[in-house]
N, C-alpha and C positions, 0 to 999 in steps of 0.2 A: 340431209338431215342426219344427225347422229343416231345411228342404229343400235347403239349400246343402251338405249333407254330400257330400264327394267322396272322401275318403280311406278306403280299406278298410284296417282294421288287420290287421297280420300278426305280432303278437308271439306268441311261444310261451311257455307257462308251463312252465319247466323243472322246477320243484319248488315245492310249497307248503310254505313253512317258517314259522317264527314270527318271522323277521327276514330276514337274508341269510346265506348260508353259503359259506365259502371252498371251492372245488372240490377243491383239493389236500389241505388240512389237515382239513377238516370243521369248522373253528372257526366259531362263530356270532357275528354282530355285530348289536347293536341298531341300529335306524335311526331317522332323523328325516325327516319330510316337511315342507317349507316352500315358500313362494312363490319362484319363480325371479326373480332380480333382473336388471336390465339389465346390471349389472357381471359377472354370471355368463356372459354371452354371448361373452366373449373367447375361450373355448375350446370353445364349443358351436356348431360349424359343420362344413361338409364337409371342410375342411382337416384337422380333427382326427378325422375318421371318422364324424361324426354324419350321418344320412341325411336328416333333415327340416330345414326352415328354421324354427328355433325363434325367430329374431329376428322374423320375420313373424308367427309365432303369438303371440308376446308383445305385439305391437303391436295385435292384434285386441281391440277393446273388450269383446266379449262372451265372452271366454275367460279362464280362469285357468290359469296354468302352474305346476306344482309340481315340485320336485326331490326326489329321494331321496338322502340322504347317510347315512353311518355316524356314529353319535354319536361325538363327539370327533374327527371328521375331516370337518368340514363343507365343506372346500374341494374335495373330490373328489366330483363328482356321479356317482351310480351309475345313474340313470335319470331320465326326465322323462315327465310326463303333462300333456296339455291337456284341460281339461274345460269344458263349458258347463252352465249350469243352465237346464233347460227347465221347462215348466209343472208337471210332477209327477215328474221324474226327472233324473238326471245323465247327460249325454251325454259319452262319451269320444271326443274328436276325434282325438287322437294319443297314442301311447305308444311310448317308445323306450328301450331299455337303452343304457347307455354302450357305445361301441365295444369296450372291453375286457371287457364282460359279454355278448358275443354269440359264437355259433359254438363250435367245438370247443375253442378256447383261452380260453374265458371264465374270469374270476377268481371271480365270485360267482354262486351260484344264488339264485333267489327274488326277483329284482328285479321282473319283470313282475307276479307275483302280489301283491307288496307294494303296487305302485301301483294295481292293480285294487281291492284291499281298501281302500285309501285313498279311492278314488272311492265305494265303497260306504259307507264311514264318513261321508263328506260328505253323501251322500244321506240317511242316517239323521238327521244333524244338521240338515239343511234341512227335515225333515219329509216326505221323499219315500218313506219306508218302505224305504230301501235300494235302490230301483230304479235301475239303471244300464243304459244302452243304448249300443250301438256297431255300426258296420258292419264286418263281417268279410270277409276274403278267403274265397272258396268252399272252398278246400282246408283251412281251419282251423275250419270250423263245428263239425264233430264233436269236435275237440280242445277247443273252448270248452264244448261241452255236457258232455263227459266230465270235464274238469278243474275248470272253474269252476261247473258246474251251471247254465250259461246255457241259455236257451230260444231256439230258432230261430223267429223270427216270420215267416219267408218272405223270399225274395230273399237278401240278405246281412245283414239286420237281426237283431241279437241283443239279448237282454234278460236281465239278472241280476235275479231277483225277490228278495223279502224274505228267504225262507228261505236261498237261496244266498248272498245278501249277508251275512246274519247269520253264517253259517259262516265266510265269508272274513274278515269283520271280527274275529270272535273268534280266528281263527288268528293274525292279525298284531297286533291292538291289544287290550291287556288293560284299558284304561281305559274 
């Protein structure tokens, strides 16, 4: 496993949906996940409320960065995830909801869950059996156990196993 992991993830799963859901209206929107492009970085920075340095993340040769968008509205990024492929699992390096999808005034529910489910889907596609690992902030360990079905491996290390990954993947992806 890559021992250079430093970032403890602190995303909260607000709701497990089958897409993303408008907080006010309850309307559900189908999503797409695709690779983040360099041209997307124009509005993905601290000036626009993003917390992580996604430009630096995108430049890392061992990481893949994916963006979550609403179908038919691909210009507005709802959230981002950085992953690495290890020997037998997917490692989530970073996960961040768009600034307008955080806190009490968020617009959409389901963004973090959607991105975690995508990491699980990639793990299945790569032949890793759905296994996804990440480093959690201490205060969120029980949250990830309860909501994602993740296993606490000790310290801050978390693992989503095949059973939990299967449930998440089936919740968000029907294909």
